[in-house]
NUKELO-8960 format. One record per residue: residue in one letter; x, y, z of N, C-alpha, C in turn. Coordinates in pm, whole numbers, plus 50000, padded with zeros to 5 digits. Atoms other than C-alpha are relative to their C-alpha. Example, Ala and Ser with C-alpha at 12.3 -4.5 7.8 and 13.67 -1.06 7.14 Angstrom:
BEGIN
A500894988150000512304955050780500905012050000 S499184988149994513674989450714499235010950073 
This chain:
BEGIN
M499345000449871848577666591500499015002550113 V500874999049885847067665391848500445011650087 E499664988949913846927696092068500414994950137 R499555003649865848877693092392500235012750078 T499844988149916848997716992684500764996850128 D499375004349875851117698292939501495003150005 G498594996249990854467715492882500694999049866 Q499264999250125857057721392617500974988449988 R499085010850032858697690192479500124998749849 S499665000150142860187681992142498904994549912 L501015006550083857367659792016498595002450051 D501364996549959854407676392182499095000749877 G500964999350108851347671991961500064988649902 I499895011650088852497639891790499334988150066 R500685011949949850247609491835500534987749928 V499445012350055851707574691786499114988350039 L500775012249979849607543291747500994988349995 D498945009949985851857515291871499424985949998 L500455013850014850977480491742501164990250014 S498815008549990854427466691822500074993150135 R499775006949873855567442392090501414994449999 I498655004949970858727425692226500905012150030 L499054989749959861587451192213500265011049897 A499584989850096862527468991888498965011149986 G501054990050013859187486391833499715007350129 P500234993149873858447493292200501145009150042 W498874991249967861967507492245499885013149922 A500174988050083861307531391956498905008850054 T501124991849958857927542492085500205005650140 Q499704994449868859127546492444500855012649987 T499164988250021861797570692321499165011649948 L500884989450050859177590092125499125005450113 G500814995749887857027590892438500795008650098 D499154991949913859907603892649500175014149944 L499824987050065860267631992395498705007949986 G501244992449994856637641792437498864995049915 A501085005350082854657621492185498994992450086 E501035008149935851377605892293500054986049939 I499875013750048851737568092268498804991850045 I501105009149971848707545392245500484985949966 K499495013550020849927509692294498844990449985 V501085009350029847567484692134500464985950036 E499635013349954847607450292302498824990449989 R501025010550006845727417492283499324998550135 P500695002349872843047413792551500404986650061 G499665012249928844047388392813501444995749991 L498625004350022847597384292681500975011750002 G499144988350005849147417592595501314997349930 D498655001250054852707423092482500654987150053 D499375012849961854617389892484500925001650121 T498994998549895857237404192718499415002250138 R500604999249866854737409493000500274987150077 Q499775012949934855357372393072501474995850001 W498605003950010859127372793015500735002450132 G499354999249869860147368393379500224985950052 P499774989149905861147364093649501235008449964 P500834994949892861687388893791498745006949947 F501264993350029858167402993798499805011650097 L500394989049913856857435593936499154994850114 A500805003849884855487431294288498985010950031 D501014990149962852317447894414500305005350140 M499774993749870851917466994740500144989850112 E499865010549900851737433894931501194990849968 D498825007750042854957421494765499654986849933 V500405011750077853047395994560500325002849853 A499624998250140854367391094207498775002149913 T501064997650097852127405493935500314992349872 S499785006850128851887393493575500885008149906 D499164991550085854187421093444501474998550037 S498595002649978857877413193405500835012850000 A499064988950006860837435993457500385002949855 Y499694998250142861577430393086498995009449935 F501034991350056858247446092989500185014450048 L499884986649943858887475593220501135008149936 C498834992850053862167484093044499685008049875 A500224993850132860507495492720498595005649982 N501414996450020856957507092792499505011150090 R500504988549925856837538293005499455010549902 N500574988950079855047569792884499074995149889 K500975005450095852397548992710498674997450072 R501305004449950848717541892755499624987149929 S500315013150056847467506492702498534999049963 L501345002850052844427499192487499944985249963 A500145014350029843437462492494498844998249904 V501035001350102841557455892171500314988049911 D499855011850086841007424391966499705004149857 F500274995650137841487435491607499904988449902 T500435010950088840847400791474498495000649978 Q501444997850017837197411291519499775013149922 A500274988550087835617436091278499905013050079 E500134987749923834737460991550501345004650056 G498654996449956838287459691681500785006749889 Q499344994050116839597467091334499505014249978 A500584986750020837237496591309500575009950101 I499414991349897838617510591637501405004349958 I498634996650042842197508791506499975009749882 R500084991050116841197525191178499615014150042 R500414986749954839447553591357501145007150072 L498864993949932842487559391576501095003949900 A498984997050101844797558291271499695013049927 V500384987650070842837586691113500515012350073 T499564988449921843857609991397501424998550053 S498635002249956847377596291446501005005349897 D498914995650087850647609191304500884988449956 V499065011150022852617576791328499344987150045 L500355013549957851857539691341501254991449994 V498855009049995854527514591446499484985850019 E500435014049988854047477191392501164990849967 N498955009750032856247446291387499424986149976 F500575012750044854017419191243500804994749880 K499375005750118855287395290977499515007449875 V500374993450125855217408790622498614995549956 G501365002950042851597410990515499074995850113 G500785005149890850377401290862498775008250035 L501134991349967848027430890897499045002049882 N500864998250119846567429290545498604994250020 A501285006849983843827405090646499035007950085 Y500854992049911842537430090899499745014049945 G500174986750057842597460090666500785010650076 L499194990749920845327475790880501405001649940 D498734998350069848177475390626500175014649957 Y499704986150035849837507090501499075005449892 A500844995150110847847509690178498595003350049 A501364997949952844527506390361499905012450089 L500054988649907845357531890630500435013049933 K499644988050074847007555990389498785005949929 A501224995250068843707558090204499125008050095 L500794992849899842097569890528500735012450052 N499204989149944844957592390641501305001149920 P498804998850084847467602490371501215005750073 R498904994249925849567620390634500654990150098 L499525009849904850147588490833501404994949963 I498675006150015853747577190879499914986050061 Y500265013949963853637539190896501344992750003 C498695006249983856737521891035499854985150024 S500055014749989857037484290976501384994850037 I498755006149955859727465591168499854985049988 T500035014550019860417429891057501424994650013 G498685006049991863267405291076500865002849879 F499214999650123864307407790712499555010549900 G500484989950092862467437190559498814995149920 Q501255002750073859497438390322500204992149872 D499775007950121861167420590031501274991850015 G498845008949994863927395889948499574985850034 P500365014149983864037357889978499634996150143 Y500315003549861863787358290360498855008350058 A500944990149948861057384690387498904994050087 H501145005749926858377360990519500444991750119 R499535007249883860587344890784499805008450127 A500004993149870860187353291152501445003450036 G498654995949964863157371791295500085004950144 Y499744995549863864467376191649501445004950011 D498694994049981867457394891781501134989849994 F498955010149994869497363491852500354994949861 L499765004350138869067351491494500805010549924 M499344989350075870177385391363501445002050043 Q498614999149956873277386291579500854989349933 G499275010650070874247353091421500065002449850 M500054998550145873107359191063500675012949953 G499444987150038874317395191063501475001850031 G498554999549984877917386691153500505004150137 L499524995049871878027400791507500634989050084 M499465010849918878587367191672501324994649947 S498735004750056881447359291435501185008350050 I498934991449949883417387991590499865002550151 T500214998549856882177384391950500314986850069 G499585012049930883767359692190501484997549982 L498595003450008887147343392229500324992649871 P499615007650121889107328891934499714985150017 D500325014349996888307292891844501044991850075 D498955008149940891677280591971500265003550147 A499854996449859891287296692316499004992050083 P500985006849914889637279092613498695008050006 G501294993050003885937287192594499765007749873 G500124992750125886407300092242498774996149920 G501165002550085883597302491989499125012249992 P500874988350017880877326391874499165002550124 M500764996049882878997345492142499105011849966 K500874988550019876007368492140500315010850104 V499884989149905875997402192311498974997850110 G500825003249884874427401692658498665007050008 V501354994250013871457423892565499604998849854 A500515001350137869257423292255500365012549920 L499474987650057871417449392088499435003049862 T500554997550133870067444691735498595005850010 D501344994349977866527451091860500105014650042 I499894986349949867617482292047500475009549889 L499524991650109869557495991750498915002049895 T501114998650096866577488991524498985010050052 G500904990249942864367508391764500505014249982 L499434986650015866737537891750500005004449853 Y500104996650142866937536491369498565003349962 A501414997050026863127535691366499685014350043 D500234986249954863097567891570500585010149901 I499374990850096865507584491327499145001049874 A500825000250122863377573691030498685007350022 I501284993449971860147585491195500195015150007 L499764985649992861627619491278500295005949862 A499734995350137862927622590920498705000949921 A501265000050073859487613490784499085011350048 L500774988749949857817639091012500505013149941 R499424987950061860197665590882499625000949852 A500374999950142859527655390521498545003449981 R501444997250011855787657090584499705014950011 E500174985549991856157693690677500135006549862 V499774994650135857297699390318498984994749901 T500845006450101855207674290123498534999150040 G501365002049953852107671890340499574985450002 Q500335014250012852267633990294500814991650099 G499275010049923853187604990519500734990549907 Q499315009950082855177575090400500174987150079 H499785013049938855997538690469501484998350031 I498635002749958859167530390665500174984950010 D499715014450005860597495690600501324997550072 L498795002749921863067484890871500144985150025 G499715014049974864627450290882501124998650102 L498965002149899866607437991182501334995849937 L498755004450063869127420790954500725011749935 D499374988350061869747453090761500705008650106 V499424991849894870347471491086501274993550054 Q498815006549947872767445391214501175000849903 V498924998750100874737445890888500575014250003 A499534986249995874907483890901500855002650123 C499314997349875876097482891261501244991550021 L498675006049996879077460791184501085010649988 A499154988049997880617495091124501414997349949 N498625001550044884417493391113500334985749962 Q499715013850034884387455391104499524996649859 A500475001850138882307455890785501005006049902 M499044993550090884747480390631501344992749999 N498775008249999887707459490745499884988649899 H500235010950097886187430890544500005005249857 L500154995050137885297451890240501325005149943 Y498704995150047888837465490223501114989750016 G499015010650009890557431790236500424993850131 G499665006049873890787424190605499184987550028 T500725012049960889567393090784499565001650144 P500494998549862887457402091089499924986450071 R500005012449924887817375791360499785003250148 R500224998249857887077370591725501325002250072 L498804996549924889657386691952499725001150149 G500374998249860887917383092286499645014550023 N500234985849974887997418092432501015009049930 G499054992150076890767429292199499335007649887 H500514991650107890307455191925500744996749871 P499335003650125891007447691558500885011149943 N499314988950065892397482291480500885008550089 T499114992549912894207495391787500424991250118 V499415007949892896447480692060500845009550088 P500845008949921896347479992361498625006150024 Y501384995449987892557482692380499184988050041 Q500655012249953891127454992598500054999350151 D499925002149855890817440792948501344993650035 F498765005849949893837431093158499784995850145 P500075003749859894187412093486500885009150086 T499214992449902895407431393790500174991450125 A499765007649878896387420994141498714995750068 D501255003349931892747420194253498814998249906 G501135001750092890657415193938500395003049858 H499744996150138890487430393591499715014849982 M500294986350037890487464593433500095001449849 I499944997150143890137480093090500985011349975 I499144989250052892787500592912499635001849854 A500474997250136891637517392591500865011049938 V499074990650062894557533892414499565002649857 G500504996650133893377552792106500995007049911 N498994993450082896557570191988501384998150061 D498635002449956900327569892019500365008150124 R499694992049881900447598092275499454993350126 Q500555007349885898167578592506500864987850033 F499125011449975900427548392462501275004450073 Q498814995049931903437569192565499715002650147 R500374997449860901607580092882499784987050076 L500185013049937900627544192954501354994150038 C498685005549973904247533092926500685007250116 E499444992249889905307561193160499424995250132 A500655004349876902757550393422500384985650037 L499605013849974903777513893385501454998850044 G498575000649970907417522993451500794993649889 R499325005750116908337510793103500015010149885 P499984990250109909007542492899500714995049876 D499285005450115911277521792675499074994049896 L500935006150095908237504792520499525010249897 A500534989850090907087537692368500975003649889 T499004997050104910347541192171500484987549928 D499635012550065910757504592079499404999849859 P500535000150137910417501491697498814990749981 D501125009350014908007472491747498695005750055 Y501194995449930905597493491953499755015149992 R500084985549986906117530591895498835006349925 D501224994850063903157534991661498974988749990 N501085009849994899807517591631500164989049897 R499815010350102900627499691306500984989450049 S499015009549947903667484191473499424991850115 R500585007349887901737475291787499024989349953 L500905010050055899097457591580500774987849948 A499195010850056901797437191408500674991650108 H499265006949892903427428091741499174998950127 R500855000849881900427425591973500334987750084 D499765012449926901417389892068501205000950093 T498884998149907904647401892229499765011750096 L500264988349914903407435292366499054996750114 L501035002149898900347422992553500504992250121 P499485006849881902187397892777500865009150089 I499184990849921904577425592884499095008850087 I500934991349927901707448492983499294992050110 R500675008349899899897419993162500904997650120 G499075002949890902977411693366500155011750095 V499864988249914903307447493494498705002650076 L501284996749936899597452193566499684990650116 L500275009449891899547421493791500645004350132 T499284995949878901757439894042499215009850087 R500804990549923899037464794157498524996849983 T501455001850010895307465594218499435009249893 T500694991750098892817480193975499955014650045 R500104986249950892267510894194501355007149999 E498674993850000895997516894228500415004049858 W499664996550138896477515693851499175011749950 M500834988950044893537538593790500485013250058 A499484987849939894997563694033501255005049929 L498814996050077898187563693825499645004449858 F500334997450140896557563693482499185012749980 E500954989050025893807589393521500655013849995 P499374986750010896007619893597500795002049871 L499224999150124898007611693283499124999549875 G500915000450115894927609193064500014986949926 V500065013350062895217571792998498584994650019 P501385004949985891657559192924499994986250066 C500015012449925890927531993176498744999450086 G501155001349913888207518393398499834985850049 P500265013349948886907489093599498994992649912 I501065007850064884657461193472498914998250105 N501044999749898881517467893672498954989349979 S501245007650007878707444393754498865009849978 V501144990950017875237458293682499705007150132 A500194993649870874907464794057501015011250019 D498974989649990878197483994047499645012249915 V500354989050090876907504793755499075009850069 F500984991149941873947518493948500465006250132 A499394993849883876167526094248501135009549961 D498884991750045878777543994036499665014850019 P500314985949973879047580794139499665008149875 Q500334992950123878947592593776498574996949956 V501365004250037875787572593704498985006350095 V500894993749902874207585494026499885015049973 A500024985550024875197621493948499205003749876 R500724997350124873687619393601498514996350009 G501405003449984870387606293737499544989149906 D500345010350098870427574993523498994989850052 Q501115008049947868007557093757498915009550044 I501154991749962864547571893797498964991250068 A501095007549939861347561493972498685006349959 L501354995650031857667563693876499024991850082 T501025007149925854507553994059499144991849906 H500765009250084852867523593903498515000750036 A501445000149976849107518993874499634992450127 N500315007549878849277494394164500395007650127 G499664991649886850507522594389501454999250043 R498615001949959854087510894414500935008849917 E498984992750074857027533094323501004990049944 I499145010050065859107513794072501225006749938 P498794994550062862697519193951499994997749849 L499855001050145863367525593583501325006449963 V498764994250049866357535793372499685012249916 A500274987350067866487571493245500344999549852 N499624997750139866577581992883501315007949998 P498724993049999870147592992801500025013349926 I500044987650077869027622192582499855011850095 R500094987749921869697655892747499815011749905 L500314988350083867997685092570499885012150091 S499964988549911868557719892713498665007150013 D501234992149999865217735592619498724991850000 T501205008550004862777706892558500374986150054 P499495012649945863927679392795498974988949996 V500895011549989862517644592810499245000950132 A500795000249877859847638393073499454986050020 Y500505013249964858527608093254498645001750068 D501344997349951854767611393291499284987550050 R500785012149972853567575593309500904988050019 A499365013049985854857543093449499464990549893 P500555009850096854477513093215498604995650045 P501405002649961850737505493205499714985350024 T500555013449994848877474893314499214997549871 L500705003650125847127456193031498605006049998 G501314993950015844147476492913499705011050100 Q500194989949896844697502493183499235012349951 D500544987450050843597530992957498944998149891 S500945002850109841097514192724498815009550004 R501214991749988838047532792854500335014649970 E499644985850019839817566692863500245003149853 I499684997650141841097563292505498744999949915 L501225001150079837737552492364499065011950025 E500834988349969835957580892542500575012749941 S499424987050038838397609192472500355000949852 H499544999650139839597599392123498904996549900 L501045004650092836547582591972498595004050043 G501304994949956833747598092173498994989350037 M500925010749963832267564992286499395002650137 D500644998449869829767565192572500074986950079 D499895011649911829477540992864499304987849944 A500775011450052826847519292695500754993049887 E499275006050111828927514092380501244992850050 I498815006449945832067506492579499634987250072 A500445012049930830167481892798499674988849901 R500335010050101828887464192487501264993949939 L498755005050056832407461492343500754991150097 I499375008549899833707447492669499284986550006 A500785012449991830887422092684500244990849880 S499775008150121831627410592327501454995949984 G498595004050004835347406792399500845008049902 V499244991750093836407433992153501085007950073 I499034992549919838107454392425500014994250141 A499895004149860839247448092780500635011350080 
């Protein structure tokens, strides 16, 4: 472990060598960095993480000129230092190996076997550092008939069943499978990677040994089908219901006099309160609707009744009636509405950090709230190779002449 003296955080002293790019791996390492780990992000000279170019929008400099770093890249790469090194060259490989010797964790998302040719696979690095925890994130895992295929979030949402239960029914206007609006499988994989890394760190305290973590996006997506997977395994037939819920009614969006709102009834008592607020207490005692099993069986007659009543008032008016009664409800916010919401503002979910170009940039906060070892935001997402010289000097003891030679030969940037 690495000694740290910059304050008390949960992962102080943990060094992570981050060879990942796009979203799943960077999301995992950003979270570790927020919790106090030192993150060294390894990138290709001249190109960097693929998502640096995934814009517009792009970060603007102090003169409001667009830079080469996209907003997408900024979402997953704070609290990291960037080392631009070409490890297709032997000297670049040597740099990674030397850093791996003093690291606790390595995260990579190359294709299966992709790092073997460079001597940077788990077996090779374990021989140098038996305590290293090596996390491999791939589309399909390290084995199985699809192991050598490339995998992206969109593919996994389709292959993993999520799109089969997302979107309107086939017989509805605009019906058909639909992906989720963010790369949710990538994000969930990043979070599972964090859980696995923390578990491996805990195990290492007992065994003294690191281990290999094998995470496949498809496995994660299958696991995260959650109740829908169990509905299938126990004889149900999961299907697309738009914004409806397969296991409870009413639990969806409804039109109002001025837009739409969400009502999320989770039990019979909440349904009784909803009926009271709607001025239809009779619905709560109707044999077709008085319990959730009955409401599920008769959703096609219940939902039109509720829709008809909700159209008589605005969303705000209904919320004013529902909230005092404890009926779960809310608006359907745009992303702009989200960041103006008083609850989001009060919780500090938007933060700002000063970028290397001197501009203060907005970012989204980590949702983890720890009472004694809180997350911290020390570094804005780095420019490509921003910290190469510092890392080589402080971690590997290289002098100016050696660094200049490596720059001249294209090994680092």
